Backbone as XML, in Angstrom:
<?xml version="1.0"?>
<chain id="A" units="angstrom">
  <residue number="1" name="UNK">
    <atom name="N" x="-42.125" y="-81.577" z="-25.155"/>
    <atom name="CA" x="-40.678" y="-81.708" z="-25.216"/>
    <atom name="C" x="-40.067" y="-80.384" z="-25.662"/>
  </residue>
  <residue number="2" name="UNK">
    <atom name="N" x="-39.057" y="-79.918" z="-24.979"/>
    <atom name="CA" x="-38.399" y="-78.662" z="-25.276"/>
    <atom name="C" x="-37.487" y="-78.807" z="-26.491"/>
  </residue>
  <residue number="3" name="UNK">
    <atom name="N" x="-37.394" y="-77.736" z="-27.264"/>
    <atom name="CA" x="-36.475" y="-77.715" z="-28.400"/>
    <atom name="C" x="-35.074" y="-77.311" z="-27.994"/>
  </residue>
  <residue number="4" name="UNK">
    <atom name="N" x="-34.923" y="-76.872" z="-26.765"/>
    <atom name="CA" x="-33.620" y="-76.426" z="-26.293"/>
    <atom name="C" x="-32.650" y="-77.574" z="-26.154"/>
  </residue>
  <residue number="5" name="UNK">
    <atom name="N" x="-31.390" y="-77.271" z="-26.428"/>
    <atom name="CA" x="-30.305" y="-78.198" z="-26.158"/>
    <atom name="C" x="-29.813" y="-77.953" z="-24.737"/>
  </residue>
  <residue number="6" name="UNK">
    <atom name="N" x="-29.260" y="-78.972" z="-24.131"/>
    <atom name="CA" x="-28.602" y="-78.796" z="-22.839"/>
    <atom name="C" x="-27.151" y="-78.437" z="-23.108"/>
  </residue>
  <residue number="7" name="UNK">
    <atom name="N" x="-26.619" y="-77.522" z="-22.313"/>
    <atom name="CA" x="-25.253" y="-77.050" z="-22.502"/>
    <atom name="C" x="-24.427" y="-77.421" z="-21.278"/>
  </residue>
  <residue number="8" name="UNK">
    <atom name="N" x="-23.253" y="-78.002" z="-21.544"/>
    <atom name="CA" x="-22.329" y="-78.381" z="-20.484"/>
    <atom name="C" x="-20.955" y="-77.793" z="-20.785"/>
  </residue>
  <residue number="9" name="UNK">
    <atom name="N" x="-20.359" y="-77.071" z="-19.841"/>
    <atom name="CA" x="-19.025" y="-76.518" z="-20.056"/>
    <atom name="C" x="-17.939" y="-77.533" z="-19.693"/>
  </residue>
  <residue number="10" name="UNK">
    <atom name="N" x="-16.819" y="-77.443" z="-20.371"/>
    <atom name="CA" x="-15.652" y="-78.230" z="-19.993"/>
    <atom name="C" x="-14.877" y="-77.439" z="-18.932"/>
  </residue>
  <residue number="11" name="UNK">
    <atom name="N" x="-13.982" y="-78.087" z="-18.197"/>
    <atom name="CA" x="-13.142" y="-77.336" z="-17.248"/>
    <atom name="C" x="-12.326" y="-76.235" z="-17.935"/>
  </residue>
  <residue number="12" name="UNK">
    <atom name="N" x="-11.856" y="-76.486" z="-19.158"/>
    <atom name="CA" x="-11.105" y="-75.455" z="-19.886"/>
    <atom name="C" x="-11.994" y="-74.257" z="-20.201"/>
  </residue>
  <residue number="13" name="UNK">
    <atom name="N" x="-13.233" y="-74.524" z="-20.584"/>
    <atom name="CA" x="-14.173" y="-73.433" z="-20.839"/>
    <atom name="C" x="-14.373" y="-72.607" z="-19.575"/>
  </residue>
  <residue number="14" name="UNK">
    <atom name="N" x="-14.567" y="-73.276" z="-18.447"/>
    <atom name="CA" x="-14.766" y="-72.565" z="-17.176"/>
    <atom name="C" x="-13.581" y="-71.659" z="-16.854"/>
  </residue>
  <residue number="15" name="UNK">
    <atom name="N" x="-12.364" y="-72.140" z="-17.099"/>
    <atom name="CA" x="-11.171" y="-71.311" z="-16.865"/>
    <atom name="C" x="-11.105" y="-70.157" z="-17.844"/>
  </residue>
  <residue number="16" name="UNK">
    <atom name="N" x="-11.447" y="-70.434" z="-19.097"/>
    <atom name="CA" x="-11.414" y="-69.393" z="-20.130"/>
    <atom name="C" x="-12.367" y="-68.251" z="-19.807"/>
  </residue>
  <residue number="17" name="UNK">
    <atom name="N" x="-13.579" y="-68.589" z="-19.401"/>
    <atom name="CA" x="-14.603" y="-67.563" z="-19.187"/>
    <atom name="C" x="-14.214" y="-66.641" z="-18.043"/>
  </residue>
  <residue number="18" name="UNK">
    <atom name="N" x="-13.517" y="-67.180" z="-17.046"/>
    <atom name="CA" x="-13.077" y="-66.368" z="-15.910"/>
    <atom name="C" x="-12.059" y="-65.309" z="-16.324"/>
  </residue>
  <residue number="19" name="UNK">
    <atom name="N" x="-11.341" y="-65.552" z="-17.407"/>
    <atom name="CA" x="-10.306" y="-64.623" z="-17.874"/>
    <atom name="C" x="-10.884" y="-63.442" z="-18.660"/>
  </residue>
  <residue number="20" name="UNK">
    <atom name="N" x="-12.142" y="-63.546" z="-19.058"/>
    <atom name="CA" x="-12.764" y="-62.488" z="-19.855"/>
    <atom name="C" x="-13.332" y="-61.392" z="-18.972"/>
  </residue>
  <residue number="21" name="UNK">
    <atom name="N" x="-13.471" y="-60.219" z="-19.549"/>
    <atom name="CA" x="-14.106" y="-59.111" z="-18.829"/>
    <atom name="C" x="-15.573" y="-59.444" z="-18.565"/>
  </residue>
  <residue number="22" name="UNK">
    <atom name="N" x="-16.164" y="-58.744" z="-17.626"/>
    <atom name="CA" x="-17.584" y="-58.967" z="-17.329"/>
    <atom name="C" x="-18.434" y="-58.711" z="-18.562"/>
  </residue>
  <residue number="23" name="UNK">
    <atom name="N" x="-18.100" y="-57.690" z="-19.320"/>
    <atom name="CA" x="-18.851" y="-57.371" z="-20.537"/>
    <atom name="C" x="-18.754" y="-58.512" z="-21.547"/>
  </residue>
  <residue number="24" name="UNK">
    <atom name="N" x="-17.545" y="-59.058" z="-21.757"/>
    <atom name="CA" x="-17.376" y="-60.173" z="-22.688"/>
    <atom name="C" x="-18.078" y="-61.431" z="-22.176"/>
  </residue>
  <residue number="25" name="UNK">
    <atom name="N" x="-18.029" y="-61.668" z="-20.860"/>
    <atom name="CA" x="-18.739" y="-62.815" z="-20.295"/>
    <atom name="C" x="-20.230" y="-62.712" z="-20.581"/>
  </residue>
  <residue number="26" name="UNK">
    <atom name="N" x="-20.785" y="-61.530" z="-20.418"/>
    <atom name="CA" x="-22.210" y="-61.325" z="-20.685"/>
    <atom name="C" x="-22.525" y="-61.654" z="-22.145"/>
  </residue>
  <residue number="27" name="UNK">
    <atom name="N" x="-21.683" y="-61.200" z="-23.062"/>
    <atom name="CA" x="-21.887" y="-61.492" z="-24.482"/>
    <atom name="C" x="-21.817" y="-62.990" z="-24.763"/>
  </residue>
  <residue number="28" name="UNK">
    <atom name="N" x="-20.889" y="-63.683" z="-24.099"/>
    <atom name="CA" x="-20.754" y="-65.134" z="-24.278"/>
    <atom name="C" x="-22.024" y="-65.836" z="-23.822"/>
  </residue>
  <residue number="29" name="UNK">
    <atom name="N" x="-22.518" y="-65.498" z="-22.641"/>
    <atom name="CA" x="-23.710" y="-66.175" z="-22.121"/>
    <atom name="C" x="-24.953" y="-65.847" z="-22.947"/>
  </residue>
  <residue number="30" name="UNK">
    <atom name="N" x="-25.017" y="-64.634" z="-23.492"/>
    <atom name="CA" x="-26.126" y="-64.300" z="-24.393"/>
    <atom name="C" x="-26.063" y="-65.167" z="-25.647"/>
  </residue>
  <residue number="31" name="UNK">
    <atom name="N" x="-24.871" y="-65.358" z="-26.197"/>
    <atom name="CA" x="-24.708" y="-66.182" z="-27.397"/>
    <atom name="C" x="-25.033" y="-67.643" z="-27.099"/>
  </residue>
  <residue number="32" name="UNK">
    <atom name="N" x="-24.637" y="-68.127" z="-25.927"/>
    <atom name="CA" x="-24.944" y="-69.508" z="-25.553"/>
    <atom name="C" x="-26.458" y="-69.710" z="-25.496"/>
  </residue>
  <residue number="33" name="UNK">
    <atom name="N" x="-27.190" y="-68.736" z="-24.984"/>
    <atom name="CA" x="-28.654" y="-68.835" z="-24.942"/>
    <atom name="C" x="-29.224" y="-68.941" z="-26.350"/>
  </residue>
  <residue number="34" name="UNK">
    <atom name="N" x="-28.675" y="-68.168" z="-27.272"/>
    <atom name="CA" x="-29.127" y="-68.239" z="-28.667"/>
    <atom name="C" x="-28.836" y="-69.622" z="-29.237"/>
  </residue>
  <residue number="35" name="UNK">
    <atom name="N" x="-27.640" y="-70.132" z="-28.990"/>
    <atom name="CA" x="-27.235" y="-71.441" z="-29.519"/>
    <atom name="C" x="-28.098" y="-72.551" z="-28.929"/>
  </residue>
  <residue number="36" name="UNK">
    <atom name="N" x="-28.446" y="-72.454" z="-27.651"/>
    <atom name="CA" x="-29.302" y="-73.468" z="-27.020"/>
    <atom name="C" x="-30.631" y="-73.599" z="-27.749"/>
  </residue>
  <residue number="37" name="UNK">
    <atom name="N" x="-31.162" y="-72.487" z="-28.218"/>
    <atom name="CA" x="-32.459" y="-72.476" z="-28.882"/>
    <atom name="C" x="-32.364" y="-72.699" z="-30.387"/>
  </residue>
  <residue number="38" name="UNK">
    <atom name="N" x="-31.241" y="-72.349" z="-30.973"/>
    <atom name="CA" x="-31.026" y="-72.503" z="-32.404"/>
    <atom name="C" x="-29.547" y="-72.812" z="-32.620"/>
  </residue>
  <residue number="39" name="UNK">
    <atom name="N" x="-29.141" y="-74.059" z="-32.451"/>
    <atom name="CA" x="-27.723" y="-74.401" z="-32.420"/>
    <atom name="C" x="-26.950" y="-74.149" z="-33.712"/>
  </residue>
  <residue number="40" name="UNK">
    <atom name="N" x="-27.629" y="-73.881" z="-34.814"/>
    <atom name="CA" x="-26.904" y="-73.628" z="-36.056"/>
    <atom name="C" x="-26.891" y="-72.146" z="-36.417"/>
  </residue>
  <residue number="41" name="UNK">
    <atom name="N" x="-27.283" y="-71.306" z="-35.470"/>
    <atom name="CA" x="-27.274" y="-69.861" z="-35.654"/>
    <atom name="C" x="-25.840" y="-69.374" z="-35.835"/>
  </residue>
  <residue number="42" name="UNK">
    <atom name="N" x="-25.533" y="-68.818" z="-36.970"/>
    <atom name="CA" x="-24.232" y="-68.225" z="-37.276"/>
    <atom name="C" x="-23.059" y="-69.068" z="-36.801"/>
  </residue>
  <residue number="43" name="UNK">
    <atom name="N" x="-23.156" y="-70.365" z="-36.926"/>
    <atom name="CA" x="-22.038" y="-71.215" z="-36.520"/>
    <atom name="C" x="-21.357" y="-71.761" z="-37.757"/>
  </residue>
  <residue number="44" name="UNK">
    <atom name="N" x="-20.106" y="-72.095" z="-37.583"/>
    <atom name="CA" x="-19.342" y="-72.693" z="-38.657"/>
    <atom name="C" x="-18.596" y="-73.901" z="-38.124"/>
  </residue>
  <residue number="45" name="UNK">
    <atom name="N" x="-18.624" y="-74.933" z="-38.919"/>
    <atom name="CA" x="-17.806" y="-76.088" z="-38.608"/>
    <atom name="C" x="-16.359" y="-75.672" z="-38.840"/>
  </residue>
  <residue number="46" name="UNK">
    <atom name="N" x="-15.500" y="-75.986" z="-37.896"/>
    <atom name="CA" x="-14.094" y="-75.629" z="-38.026"/>
    <atom name="C" x="-13.404" y="-76.736" z="-38.805"/>
  </residue>
  <residue number="47" name="UNK">
    <atom name="N" x="-13.041" y="-76.425" z="-40.025"/>
    <atom name="CA" x="-12.420" y="-77.429" z="-40.885"/>
    <atom name="C" x="-11.147" y="-77.962" z="-40.248"/>
  </residue>
  <residue number="48" name="UNK">
    <atom name="N" x="-11.023" y="-79.268" z="-40.230"/>
    <atom name="CA" x="-9.813" y="-79.902" z="-39.719"/>
    <atom name="C" x="-9.757" y="-80.070" z="-38.216"/>
  </residue>
  <residue number="49" name="UNK">
    <atom name="N" x="-10.707" y="-79.483" z="-37.488"/>
    <atom name="CA" x="-10.705" y="-79.638" z="-36.039"/>
    <atom name="C" x="-11.733" y="-80.691" z="-35.653"/>
  </residue>
  <residue number="50" name="UNK">
    <atom name="N" x="-11.217" y="-81.794" z="-35.159"/>
    <atom name="CA" x="-12.066" y="-82.906" z="-34.743"/>
    <atom name="C" x="-11.524" y="-83.424" z="-33.424"/>
  </residue>
  <residue number="51" name="UNK">
    <atom name="N" x="-12.419" y="-83.692" z="-32.492"/>
    <atom name="CA" x="-12.025" y="-84.264" z="-31.209"/>
    <atom name="C" x="-12.957" y="-85.433" z="-30.931"/>
  </residue>
  <residue number="52" name="UNK">
    <atom name="N" x="-12.403" y="-86.554" z="-30.585"/>
    <atom name="CA" x="-13.203" y="-87.759" z="-30.334"/>
    <atom name="C" x="-14.080" y="-88.113" z="-31.528"/>
  </residue>
  <residue number="53" name="UNK">
    <atom name="N" x="-13.586" y="-87.843" z="-32.732"/>
    <atom name="CA" x="-14.313" y="-88.181" z="-33.943"/>
    <atom name="C" x="-15.481" y="-87.259" z="-34.267"/>
  </residue>
  <residue number="54" name="UNK">
    <atom name="N" x="-15.641" y="-86.168" z="-33.520"/>
    <atom name="CA" x="-16.761" y="-85.256" z="-33.735"/>
    <atom name="C" x="-16.254" y="-83.867" z="-34.104"/>
  </residue>
  <residue number="55" name="UNK">
    <atom name="N" x="-16.932" y="-83.243" z="-35.049"/>
    <atom name="CA" x="-16.543" y="-81.917" z="-35.529"/>
    <atom name="C" x="-16.673" y="-80.879" z="-34.419"/>
  </residue>
  <residue number="56" name="UNK">
    <atom name="N" x="-15.873" y="-79.850" z="-34.540"/>
    <atom name="CA" x="-15.917" y="-78.710" z="-33.624"/>
    <atom name="C" x="-16.498" y="-77.528" z="-34.386"/>
  </residue>
  <residue number="57" name="UNK">
    <atom name="N" x="-17.380" y="-76.782" z="-33.714"/>
    <atom name="CA" x="-18.023" y="-75.628" z="-34.307"/>
    <atom name="C" x="-17.590" y="-74.366" z="-33.584"/>
  </residue>
  <residue number="58" name="UNK">
    <atom name="N" x="-17.731" y="-73.230" z="-34.273"/>
    <atom name="CA" x="-17.357" y="-71.955" z="-33.651"/>
    <atom name="C" x="-18.307" y="-70.863" z="-34.087"/>
  </residue>
  <residue number="59" name="UNK">
    <atom name="N" x="-18.334" y="-69.810" z="-33.281"/>
    <atom name="CA" x="-19.034" y="-68.589" z="-33.636"/>
    <atom name="C" x="-18.283" y="-67.419" z="-33.034"/>
  </residue>
  <residue number="60" name="UNK">
    <atom name="N" x="-18.499" y="-66.257" z="-33.601"/>
    <atom name="CA" x="-17.870" y="-65.038" z="-33.090"/>
    <atom name="C" x="-18.720" y="-64.456" z="-31.967"/>
  </residue>
  <residue number="61" name="UNK">
    <atom name="N" x="-18.060" y="-64.025" z="-30.920"/>
    <atom name="CA" x="-18.728" y="-63.302" z="-29.849"/>
    <atom name="C" x="-18.621" y="-61.804" z="-30.133"/>
  </residue>
  <residue number="62" name="UNK">
    <atom name="N" x="-17.438" y="-61.396" z="-30.509"/>
    <atom name="CA" x="-17.188" y="-60.024" z="-30.956"/>
    <atom name="C" x="-15.990" y="-60.071" z="-31.908"/>
  </residue>
  <residue number="63" name="UNK">
    <atom name="N" x="-15.403" y="-58.967" z="-32.164"/>
    <atom name="CA" x="-14.303" y="-58.906" z="-33.133"/>
    <atom name="C" x="-13.137" y="-59.823" z="-32.780"/>
  </residue>
  <residue number="64" name="UNK">
    <atom name="N" x="-12.920" y="-60.059" z="-31.506"/>
    <atom name="CA" x="-11.737" y="-60.805" z="-31.070"/>
    <atom name="C" x="-12.036" y="-62.129" z="-30.368"/>
  </residue>
  <residue number="65" name="UNK">
    <atom name="N" x="-13.224" y="-62.312" z="-29.828"/>
    <atom name="CA" x="-13.547" y="-63.481" z="-29.009"/>
    <atom name="C" x="-14.302" y="-64.514" z="-29.845"/>
  </residue>
  <residue number="66" name="UNK">
    <atom name="N" x="-13.882" y="-65.787" z="-29.706"/>
    <atom name="CA" x="-14.536" y="-66.898" z="-30.397"/>
    <atom name="C" x="-14.998" y="-67.923" z="-29.367"/>
  </residue>
  <residue number="67" name="UNK">
    <atom name="N" x="-16.088" y="-68.607" z="-29.709"/>
    <atom name="CA" x="-16.658" y="-69.657" z="-28.868"/>
    <atom name="C" x="-16.638" y="-70.957" z="-29.658"/>
  </residue>
  <residue number="68" name="UNK">
    <atom name="N" x="-16.105" y="-72.031" z="-29.060"/>
    <atom name="CA" x="-15.985" y="-73.332" z="-29.719"/>
    <atom name="C" x="-16.776" y="-74.378" z="-28.946"/>
  </residue>
  <residue number="69" name="UNK">
    <atom name="N" x="-17.486" y="-75.250" z="-29.692"/>
    <atom name="CA" x="-18.285" y="-76.289" z="-29.051"/>
    <atom name="C" x="-18.429" y="-77.508" z="-29.950"/>
  </residue>
  <residue number="70" name="UNK">
    <atom name="N" x="-18.971" y="-78.578" z="-29.343"/>
    <atom name="CA" x="-19.293" y="-79.815" z="-30.061"/>
    <atom name="C" x="-20.701" y="-80.247" z="-29.680"/>
  </residue>
  <residue number="71" name="UNK">
    <atom name="N" x="-21.325" y="-80.963" z="-30.612"/>
    <atom name="CA" x="-22.592" y="-81.616" z="-30.315"/>
    <atom name="C" x="-22.286" y="-83.014" z="-29.818"/>
  </residue>
  <residue number="72" name="UNK">
    <atom name="N" x="-22.897" y="-83.386" z="-28.711"/>
    <atom name="CA" x="-22.694" y="-84.704" z="-28.119"/>
    <atom name="C" x="-24.045" y="-85.382" z="-27.974"/>
  </residue>
  <residue number="73" name="UNK">
    <atom name="N" x="-24.192" y="-86.521" z="-28.591"/>
    <atom name="CA" x="-25.445" y="-87.244" z="-28.462"/>
    <atom name="C" x="-26.614" y="-86.445" z="-28.997"/>
  </residue>
  <residue number="74" name="UNK">
    <atom name="N" x="-27.752" y="-86.673" z="-28.411"/>
    <atom name="CA" x="-28.979" y="-86.035" z="-28.857"/>
    <atom name="C" x="-29.316" y="-84.861" z="-27.948"/>
  </residue>
  <residue number="75" name="UNK">
    <atom name="N" x="-29.188" y="-83.633" z="-28.479"/>
    <atom name="CA" x="-29.575" y="-82.415" z="-27.774"/>
    <atom name="C" x="-28.611" y="-81.982" z="-26.672"/>
  </residue>
  <residue number="76" name="UNK">
    <atom name="N" x="-27.333" y="-82.314" z="-26.821"/>
    <atom name="CA" x="-26.325" y="-81.879" z="-25.852"/>
    <atom name="C" x="-25.250" y="-81.087" z="-26.590"/>
  </residue>
  <residue number="77" name="UNK">
    <atom name="N" x="-24.885" y="-79.948" z="-26.020"/>
    <atom name="CA" x="-23.807" y="-79.124" z="-26.545"/>
    <atom name="C" x="-22.733" y="-79.042" z="-25.472"/>
  </residue>
  <residue number="78" name="UNK">
    <atom name="N" x="-21.511" y="-79.366" z="-25.854"/>
    <atom name="CA" x="-20.371" y="-79.301" z="-24.944"/>
    <atom name="C" x="-19.540" y="-78.069" z="-25.313"/>
  </residue>
  <residue number="79" name="UNK">
    <atom name="N" x="-19.508" y="-77.086" z="-24.413"/>
    <atom name="CA" x="-18.712" y="-75.881" z="-24.642"/>
    <atom name="C" x="-17.249" y="-76.202" z="-24.367"/>
  </residue>
  <residue number="80" name="UNK">
    <atom name="N" x="-16.407" y="-76.052" z="-25.396"/>
    <atom name="CA" x="-15.007" y="-76.450" z="-25.298"/>
    <atom name="C" x="-14.097" y="-75.318" z="-24.836"/>
  </residue>
  <residue number="81" name="UNK">
    <atom name="N" x="-14.113" y="-74.211" z="-25.566"/>
    <atom name="CA" x="-13.210" y="-73.105" z="-25.255"/>
    <atom name="C" x="-13.897" y="-71.794" z="-25.626"/>
  </residue>
  <residue number="82" name="UNK">
    <atom name="N" x="-13.455" y="-70.720" z="-25.020"/>
    <atom name="CA" x="-13.870" y="-69.380" z="-25.385"/>
    <atom name="C" x="-12.689" y="-68.465" z="-25.124"/>
  </residue>
  <residue number="83" name="UNK">
    <atom name="N" x="-12.429" y="-67.584" z="-26.066"/>
    <atom name="CA" x="-11.315" y="-66.665" z="-25.880"/>
    <atom name="C" x="-10.930" y="-65.990" z="-27.175"/>
  </residue>
  <residue number="84" name="UNK">
    <atom name="N" x="-9.758" y="-65.387" z="-27.162"/>
    <atom name="CA" x="-9.264" y="-64.661" z="-28.323"/>
    <atom name="C" x="-9.150" y="-65.600" z="-29.515"/>
  </residue>
  <residue number="85" name="UNK">
    <atom name="N" x="-9.238" y="-65.028" z="-30.700"/>
    <atom name="CA" x="-9.397" y="-65.822" z="-31.924"/>
    <atom name="C" x="-8.376" y="-66.931" z="-32.102"/>
  </residue>
  <residue number="86" name="UNK">
    <atom name="N" x="-7.216" y="-66.852" z="-31.489"/>
    <atom name="CA" x="-6.203" y="-67.901" z="-31.651"/>
    <atom name="C" x="-6.328" y="-69.035" z="-30.629"/>
  </residue>
  <residue number="87" name="UNK">
    <atom name="N" x="-7.365" y="-69.015" z="-29.804"/>
    <atom name="CA" x="-7.530" y="-70.059" z="-28.786"/>
    <atom name="C" x="-7.779" y="-71.429" z="-29.406"/>
  </residue>
  <residue number="88" name="UNK">
    <atom name="N" x="-8.230" y="-71.473" z="-30.655"/>
    <atom name="CA" x="-8.487" y="-72.748" z="-31.320"/>
    <atom name="C" x="-7.241" y="-73.621" z="-31.361"/>
  </residue>
  <residue number="89" name="UNK">
    <atom name="N" x="-6.080" y="-72.998" z="-31.314"/>
    <atom name="CA" x="-4.829" y="-73.770" z="-31.340"/>
    <atom name="C" x="-4.641" y="-74.619" z="-30.090"/>
  </residue>
  <residue number="90" name="UNK">
    <atom name="N" x="-5.395" y="-74.298" z="-29.036"/>
    <atom name="CA" x="-5.261" y="-74.988" z="-27.758"/>
    <atom name="C" x="-6.398" y="-75.965" z="-27.474"/>
  </residue>
  <residue number="91" name="UNK">
    <atom name="N" x="-7.228" y="-76.215" z="-28.477"/>
    <atom name="CA" x="-8.352" y="-77.138" z="-28.261"/>
    <atom name="C" x="-7.834" y="-78.566" z="-28.218"/>
  </residue>
</chain>
């Protein structure tokens, strides 16, 4: 049995990633690979942000870009949003 989590993007995540530069997209996908193998790597629960009764987590991609996700069920990560640090307001 693999220790990896399965990752599924939301439609908003898909739109967000298209808006980033190729360099930033590469950094995002590298971070997602790290999270798939170690989902608590440099992540923080976002206080006060809850969707469908489940906490939202975030990590920094670089100085300005943040990645937000939720754990769904057993071994599933749902990528919610990615973008500039204020994107959390639109989750």
